[in-house]
C-alpha positions in Angstrom: -155.0 -29.6 -78.3 -153.9 -31.5 -81.1 -152.1 -29.7 -83.9 -154.8 -31.0 -86.6 -157.6 -29.5 -84.2 -156.1 -26.6 -83.5 -156.0 -25.9 -87.8 -159.7 -27.1 -87.8 -160.8 -24.4 -85.6 -158.2 -22.2 -87.4 -160.4 -22.5 -90.4 -163.8 -22.0 -88.1 -162.8 -18.6 -87.3 -161.9 -17.6 -90.9 -165.8 -19.0 -91.7 -166.9 -17.1 -88.4 -165.1 -14.0 -90.1 -167.6 -13.7 -92.7 -170.0 -12.1 -90.4 -168.2 -9.5 -91.1 -169.6 -7.7 -95.0 -166.1 -5.8 -95.0 -164.9 -9.9 -95.2 -167.5 -11.0 -97.5 -167.2 -8.2 -99.6 -163.3 -8.0 -99.9 -162.1 -11.6 -101.3 -158.1 -10.5 -100.6 -159.5 -9.8 -97.4 -161.0 -13.1 -96.4 -158.0 -14.9 -98.0 -156.0 -12.9 -95.7 -157.7 -14.0 -92.6 -157.9 -17.6 -93.8 -154.1 -17.4 -93.5 -153.5 -15.7 -90.4 -156.1 -17.6 -88.9 -154.6 -20.8 -90.0 -151.1 -19.5 -88.5 -152.4 -18.5 -85.7 -154.3 -21.4 -84.7 -150.7 -23.3 -84.7 -148.3 -20.4 -83.8 -147.9 -20.9 -80.3 -146.9 -24.6 -80.7 -143.8 -23.4 -82.5 -141.6 -23.8 -79.0 -142.0 -27.7 -80.6 -138.6 -27.2 -82.0 -137.0 -26.8 -78.7 -137.5 -30.7 -78.5 -134.5 -30.5 -81.0 -132.1 -29.2 -77.8 -133.3 -32.8 -75.8 -137.2 -33.5 -74.4 -135.9 -31.3 -70.9 -135.9 -28.4 -72.7 -138.9 -28.9 -74.5 -140.9 -29.9 -70.8 -139.2 -26.2 -69.8 -140.4 -24.6 -72.8 -143.3 -25.9 -73.7 -146.8 -24.1 -73.5 -144.6 -21.3 -71.6 -143.7 -18.1 -72.8 -144.9 -18.6 -76.8 -148.3 -19.3 -74.8 -147.9 -16.2 -72.3 -150.3 -12.8 -72.1 -147.8 -10.6 -74.3 -147.4 -13.7 -76.9 -151.2 -13.0 -77.3 -150.1 -9.6 -79.2 -147.1 -10.5 -80.7 -147.9 -13.4 -82.5 -150.9 -11.8 -84.1 -148.8 -8.8 -85.2 -145.7 -10.9 -86.6 -148.3 -13.0 -89.0 -151.0 -9.7 -90.1 -147.9 -7.3 -91.0 -146.6 -9.6 -93.5 -149.7 -10.8 -94.7 -151.1 -7.4 -95.2 -148.2 -6.8 -97.7 -148.4 -9.8 -99.4 -152.6 -9.5 -100.2 -152.8 -5.4 -100.4 -154.7 -4.9 -97.6 -153.7 -2.1 -95.2 -156.7 -0.4 -95.3 -158.5 -3.7 -93.4 -154.8 -4.1 -91.3 -157.1 -4.1 -88.0 -159.2 -6.7 -88.8 -156.8 -9.6 -90.2 -155.2 -8.5 -86.9 -158.3 -9.2 -84.8 -159.0 -12.6 -86.7 -155.4 -13.7 -86.3 -155.2 -12.6 -82.5 -159.0 -14.8 -81.7 -157.3 -17.0 -83.4 -154.1 -17.1 -81.1 -156.4 -16.8 -78.3 -158.5 -20.0 -79.2 -155.3 -21.7 -79.3 -154.3 -20.9 -76.0 -157.6 -21.3 -74.2 -158.2 -24.1 -75.3 -155.0 -25.6 -74.4 -155.9 -24.4 -71.1 -158.6 -26.3 -71.0 -156.4 -30.0 -71.7 -155.0 -31.4 -68.6 -151.0 -30.5 -69.3 -151.9 -27.4 -69.1 -150.5 -24.3 -70.3 -148.4 -21.1 -68.8 -150.9 -18.4 -70.0 -150.4 -16.2 -66.5 -147.2 -15.0 -67.7 -145.0 -12.9 -67.1 -146.9 -12.2 -63.9 -146.8 -16.2 -62.7 -145.4 -19.4 -64.3 -147.8 -21.2 -62.5 -149.4 -23.9 -65.0 -153.6 -23.4 -65.8 -154.8 -27.0 -66.7 -158.9 -27.3 -66.3 -159.4 -30.6 -66.8 -161.7 -30.6 -69.0 -161.0 -31.8 -72.9 -159.0 -34.3 -74.0 -156.0 -33.4 -76.4 -158.2 -34.8 -79.2 -161.8 -34.7 -78.8 -164.1 -36.1 -81.1 -167.4 -33.9 -80.6 -165.8 -31.2 -80.7 -163.6 -32.1 -84.3 -166.2 -33.6 -86.0 -168.1 -30.5 -85.4 -166.2 -28.0 -86.9 -164.7 -30.4 -89.4 -168.8 -31.1 -90.3 -168.9 -26.9 -90.5 -165.3 -27.1 -93.1 -167.0 -29.9 -95.3 -170.0 -28.2 -95.9 -168.6 -24.6 -96.4 -165.9 -26.1 -99.2 -168.6 -28.7 -100.2 -171.2 -26.2 -101.2 -170.0 -22.9 -101.3 -166.4 -23.8 -102.8 -164.9 -22.2 -99.9 -166.2 -18.6 -100.8 -166.9 -16.1 -98.5 -170.2 -15.4 -97.9 -173.1 -14.0 -94.9 -174.8 -17.5 -94.6 -171.4 -18.9 -93.7 -170.1 -16.9 -90.8 -174.1 -17.5 -89.5 -173.4 -21.4 -89.4 -170.3 -21.5 -88.2 -171.3 -19.0 -85.4 -174.4 -21.4 -84.3 -170.4 -24.0 -84.8 -169.2 -21.9 -82.0 -172.2 -21.3 -79.6 -172.6 -25.5 -79.7 -168.7 -25.6 -78.8 -169.1 -23.0 -76.2 -172.0 -25.0 -74.9 -170.0 -27.9 -75.0 -167.0 -27.1 -73.3 -169.4 -25.5 -70.4 -171.3 -29.0 -70.2 -168.3 -31.0 -69.9 -166.6 -28.2 -66.6 -169.8 -28.8 -64.8 -169.7 -32.8 -65.5 -166.5 -32.4 -64.1 -167.0 -30.3 -61.2 -169.7 -32.7 -60.2 -167.7 -35.9 -60.5 -164.8 -34.8 -58.3 -167.3 -34.2 -55.5 -168.7 -37.7 -56.5 -165.2 -38.4 -55.8 -164.9 -36.6 -52.7 -168.2 -38.3 -51.6 -167.1 -42.0 -52.4 -163.3 -41.6 -51.1 -164.9 -40.1 -47.9 -161.7 -38.1 -47.5 -162.3 -34.3 -47.0 -159.3 -32.6 -47.0 -156.9 -33.6 -50.1 -156.7 -32.1 -54.1 -158.8 -33.9 -57.0 -157.4 -34.0 -60.6 -159.8 -35.8 -63.4 -158.1 -37.2 -66.5 -160.8 -37.0 -69.5 -160.7 -39.8 -72.3 -162.5 -39.8 -75.4 -165.3 -41.3 -73.9 -167.9 -39.4 -72.5 -168.7 -41.6 -69.6 -165.2 -42.8 -69.1 -162.1 -40.3 -66.6 -159.3 -41.0 -64.8 -158.5 -39.1 -61.5 -155.6 -38.7 -59.1 -156.9 -38.1 -55.8 -153.5 -36.6 -53.1 -154.5 -36.7 -49.3 -152.7 -35.9 -46.9 -150.7 -39.1 -46.0 -152.0 -40.8 -49.3 -152.2 -40.6 -53.2 -155.1 -43.0 -54.7 -155.6 -43.7 -58.7 -158.5 -44.3 -60.2 -161.5 -44.6 -62.9 -164.7 -43.0 -62.9 -166.8 -45.7 -65.4 -170.8 -44.0 -65.5 -170.1 -42.2 -63.0 -168.7 -45.3 -60.5 -165.7 -44.6 -58.1 -163.1 -47.7 -59.1 -159.9 -47.2 -56.8 -157.0 -48.9 -58.5 -153.9 -47.9 -56.7 -152.9 -46.4 -53.5 -149.6 -44.9 -52.4 -148.3 -43.9 -49.1 -146.6 -40.7 -49.3 -144.5 -41.6 -45.8 -143.0 -44.1 -48.1 -142.3 -40.9 -50.3 -141.4 -38.4 -48.0 -138.4 -40.9 -47.1 -137.8 -41.4 -50.9 -137.3 -37.6 -51.2 -134.8 -37.0 -48.1 -132.5 -40.5 -49.2 -129.1 -39.5 -50.3 -129.4 -41.8 -53.7 -132.3 -39.7 -54.4 -130.9 -36.1 -53.3 -128.1 -37.3 -56.3 -130.9 -37.3 -58.8 -132.0 -33.9 -58.8 -129.1 -31.6 -59.8 -129.5 -33.6 -63.7 -131.2 -31.7 -65.8 -134.3 -33.6 -66.7 -135.4 -33.7 -62.8 -135.2 -29.8 -62.6 -137.2 -29.8 -66.0 -139.2 -32.5 -64.1 -140.1 -30.6 -61.3 -140.9 -27.0 -62.8 -144.1 -28.9 -64.5 -145.2 -31.9 -62.2 -148.2 -31.6 -60.1 -148.2 -34.4 -58.4 -144.9 -35.9 -57.5 -143.9 -39.7 -56.3 -140.5 -40.6 -56.5 -138.8 -44.0 -55.7 -135.4 -46.0 -56.3 -133.9 -49.2 -56.4 -131.1 -51.0 -57.5 -130.3 -51.9 -60.4 -127.4 -53.0 -63.1 -124.8 -52.7 -60.0 -125.8 -49.2 -59.6 -129.4 -47.3 -58.8 -132.5 -46.0 -60.5 -134.3 -43.5 -59.3 -138.0 -42.6 -60.2 -139.9 -39.0 -60.4 -143.1 -39.3 -61.8 -145.8 -37.2 -62.2 -149.2 -39.2 -60.7 -151.8 -37.3 -63.4 -150.5 -39.4 -65.9 -151.4 -42.9 -65.7 -153.0 -45.9 -67.5 -152.9 -49.4 -66.4 -151.8 -48.8 -63.1 -148.7 -47.5 -64.6 -147.0 -44.2 -64.6 -146.8 -43.0 -67.3 -144.7 -39.8 -67.4 -141.4 -38.6 -65.5 -137.6 -39.0 -65.1 -135.6 -42.1 -64.9 -132.0 -41.5 -63.3 -129.5 -44.4 -63.5 -126.5 -44.0 -61.0 -123.4 -45.8 -60.6 -122.4 -47.2 -57.2 -120.6 -43.7 -55.8 -124.2 -42.0 -56.9 -122.3 -40.4 -59.8 -124.9 -39.6 -62.5 -124.8 -42.2 -65.5 -127.9 -41.0 -67.5 -131.3 -40.0 -67.1 -134.4 -39.8 -69.4 -137.7 -37.5 -69.1 -140.6 -38.1 -71.5 -144.1 -40.1 -71.5 -143.2 -44.0 -71.1 -146.1 -45.1 -73.4 -147.7 -45.7 -77.1 -148.8 -42.4 -78.8 -151.9 -44.2 -78.8 -152.6 -45.0 -75.8 -154.3 -42.7 -73.0 -153.8 -40.3 -71.1 -154.1 -37.9 -74.5 -152.0 -35.0 -72.9 
């Protein structure tokens, strides 16, 4: 999810920790847990510093090893040890570690619900886990948890107390029910797409939006890619791309010449539904690699553009999202 939502969930977890009597009775511990859940809720995204080395490095590293199974234990340990020393709560170190661990786990879990996904099963597999259930920013979850945090600080001044824990227990229960509902809706809508397209075999990915009643989809059959929308349950196909064209393009010498670039290698490591095309441009060639999941207004938003000269030498390459930050898809 977005950074603000992750941090908000971190504060909510600190409120949930008030269910423990030991937390409500020791201000130092409650403050340490608040610091731990805040830092832990954001820590996996410190891999964003990879962007300093270029967007290709960012795509290769982001939501990878920092979101892996070992990281679930390493991050809480790195965060809890200095916090326990600063707040002097070594006797309650386990409580601090536990709530910081839950913050990191919550972060990875929320990222897995997004379309972009996460490599949370490393080191056993580098497979991307994406449950395509929540938008990067979910208005309902954000409003729900923001209301809880505002009530906590407005009515109780941010002081730990048993009623705080009970309130956040209800908020997290509602959040879980909401996610289950969204997942159920997604599964029903996928079946609806299969039924409407009348294509028995293929892979369908839905892309959620800020609205409960609007989803985008990409359907990959044996012969074509279908891009479309679901509006109030109505399936609308907007674009169709032939995979026969893609297979021809993939084996073309110009396309093969682009595959050695760092951007294309990073892209192929991440992309799910790949489409490539090329055209003559500026006295040379431009090769466009695209992941069909990410599109908006009939435009494929995410991919790599590689520019070659007439001798098929790489002149430049660019990887990234070709859209405004406020335009969908939000991943």
